[in-house]
N, C-alpha and C positions, 0 to 999 in steps of 0.2 A: 607514557602515554599513557591519558586517560581516553577509552570511547565513550561517548552518553550515547545513548538514544533515545528519540522522540518522539512520540505517537505524531497523528497527523497533523499537520501545521491550517493548511487549507486557507492560506492564503492570511492568517495572520503572525504576523512579527512580530511588536510588542511583547505580547507574553511569552514568546520564545527567546526574547530575548536577559527577561527579567531571568526566564530560567539561570540560561547561561552566568548572566554575574553573577546567581547566588550559588554558582559554585563553581567562580574563579574559573570560567572554562577562558585557556589560551593560544587560540594559535597556532600556535611554534611550539606546542607542548600536547593539545588533546586532539581529540575527531569528536569530528557529531556526525551521525547517525539519522538518517530516516525510514520511517518508513512506509514512506509514497504517502502521496497529494499530499500536493508540495503548497497544490493552487486550491482557491475554485471556493465560494462559497464567503470568505472571508476576504477582506476591504484595499488587503495588503497583497497581496497575489504577484503583483510586480515589485516591488521589494525587498519581497521575501526570496521570487527565487532571484533576486539581481546580488543578495546579501546573503545565500546559500555559494549562490559560481564563487568571488570572489572570496572564500573560503581557503579555493585550489586545494589545496590534495587532504584539507583538513577537515575536508566535510566528506559525504559520498550516499546516495541514500538507494530502495529499491521506485521501483516506479510505480503505480496507484491510477485510478484510475481515473478519477480524476488529470491525470497528469498526462494521460494516454487521451484523454478527452476535446485537448487543448494542444493538442500535436495532430489526432485530424483535422479539428477546425480549422487551425495557420494549413494545414492539407487545400482544402477546402474543399475537402469533401464530407461534408458536417460542420452544423447552424451553428453556434451556442443560443441559451436558448431562454429565458427571462432569468432563469434563477442564476446564471455563471454570472461570476464578474474577471474575468480574463480579458474587456478588453483594452483594461491599460496595458499587455503587454501585448497586444497583438498589433494594437499603434504607438510599442515602442521604438525610439529609433537603434536600440542594439536588437532587439528581437531575433533576426539569425541566431544571433551568438548562442543565445538562452535558448528559440527552442535546437537548434545544434546540440548546445551539452543538455540537454536534457533526454535528448531520442539516444546518447550515450550510456542510457543510465540504465540499471543492468534490474531483473523484474526479482532474481533472488540473490540475495550475499547473507556465505560464512563465515561467520568473525568465529577464529574460534571456537568454543566448544555450539558457537548461537544455529543457526538458520538463521535470518531475519526478510520477509515476505508482507505482498502489503494485505492478502486477505486472507490464503492459508493455504495448507498444501493438503491435496482430498486423501482420504482413507487408505486407496487404492496405488498409492504410489509411496514408494520409500525416498529419502535425498534422495543419496544419487537417482534416483529417478526423476524425481521436482529440475533437482542440478539437468539438467542435461536437455531435459527441458524446457526451460531456461534460456538456454542456454540457443538452444533454435530457431524461440524467437528473439531471442536477441541480433541474431545475425544478422534475422531480418532484415529488422531497425535499425540497423547499420548497412543496410548493402542496397539495393539499384530497385527489390521485393519492393522498400519502406513503404510504397503509393498505394502499390495490390496492396496491402499491411490493413491500409489502414479506411482501405476502401469496403473490404471486411471483415472489421472489428467487430461491425458492431451488431446483437443475433442470440441465441443463448437455444440455438440450435452449432449444431448438436449439442448434447448437455448428457450423451453419456465417454468413456472415455474409450478407443479399440486404436488399436497397432495398425491398420487400417487406414484409419484418415491421414488424409491431405493432403498436403497445401494452406490453404484462404482459413479454411473447416477447420483444415486441425490445430493453425493457429487460434484461432478464435476461442478453442476450447481452453489449450492452456494459457492464454487469458484470461480468460473466463477463471477457471480455474486461481486463477495466482494475484489475480486481480479485483475480482466481485464475486468468492463464493463465500457464502456465510452456513447456505443449509444444505445433507446435499446428504444420499444415500449411502447405507455402510458399502457398495458396489464404486462408486465415488457417481451417479446420477446429480446432477446438481439439479434445486429449488430456485433460481434467480427474482424471485416474487418481493417474499417476504423476509426486511430486516427487524421484527420485530426481537428482543431478546426472548433469550430461550424459557418455557413456563411464563409465558404472557399472549393467552391466548394463540399459542402456538399445537393446538391441540390435533387440525384435522392437517397438518404436517404429519405430526408424530403416526396419524394415522396411514395416514402416505406414506407411512415409510423416511419420512426425510428430518433428521436431526442434523444436531448443531457439527461442524464437520470434522471436530476436537473430540470429539465424545462419542466417538466407537474404537473402543479399547483395542477392539483390532487393528486398531492401521497404523500401516506399516513402518512408519513414521510415527509412533511413540514416542519413545528411547530416547526421541532428540528434541533436543529444547530450541522449540520454535516461538518467535519475536513478530508478532506481528501487528496490522491496528484494524482499518477499515471498520470494524464494527462496535460503533460511536455507542449503541444500543447497550453492551454490552454494561456500557459504562467502567470498564476495564475491569473488571469482580475477576476475581479467582475459578479458574481457567477446567484447573486440576493440573495435576506432575508436567514439571514443563513445560509451563504454558504461557506468554509473556506479554500479555492484549494492553496493546498502548493507548489507543484509539478513546483518549474517555469525553469527547466531542465538547472541545473548547469551543467550536463556533458554533454549535447549537445551548450555550449555556452551563456549558460541565468546566473540564477542565481543561489544564495540558501536562503530560506528563514524560516530566524526565527524567531516565534510568541510569546507576553507574554499571554501565556493563561486568567493569571491573568485582565494586562493593554488590551492586545487586540496593543498591540505596537507592528509592525513589524519587521523586517530588513533585511535585504541581504546580502550579500555575492557574487560581480562577480564576473564571469570569467576573461573577459579581465582584470581587471581593481582593484584599492584596494577601487572602490565609496565601 
């Protein structure tokens, strides 16, 4: 079995199918793993969910912020924005099956030597801590507290970890770390407004003590291999040892990246060509 990891799909099914054709993907013997944000912004969100779900055990993914946003809308606790491309899912006859399947996906996956997460792991967490925190929120999502979770999911506070956090505030911060984080302080205080790439007008962030989550040499998960998406502005460029950025911004005119997890070989499907 060969494991392939794909970056943020965001409702762009056609380039994913092209990539899978290029590597002769066989569901009977191979597995596709996604870094989250399966849907939204692209034109084929419904088709993407249906395709991934029908792969059965040959597919898995972590949840991204757009996936959680869809679930919150479906729960009636949030309204869609003009930028969302989710109506086809919400109006689909099989919406309950698709959404129920989506809600069962994890926030963090451990595949061999790799940890797969949508946004990242804060510098103040080890891999073991991140796994424990992910499992805690997954348990809430798969319980009768899920509605309470979605009612309180949105927001930027609290912005720093404390073991004393409880309930919705604790769940929100864990979710923000794993699905929304880009910049933070060395102690894990979040800065959730900036989306630009490092060294691209982020001088004020640096002065304020915020840098990319992965840039801290003393971070507790520095020796672990981390595959992540979410940050399209990075364009998939090298972020350092043991780091594998997968969001290369297809939906924004960039590429979709597929990586053979066994060999490390990467494949790209570009939005404006057949490269």
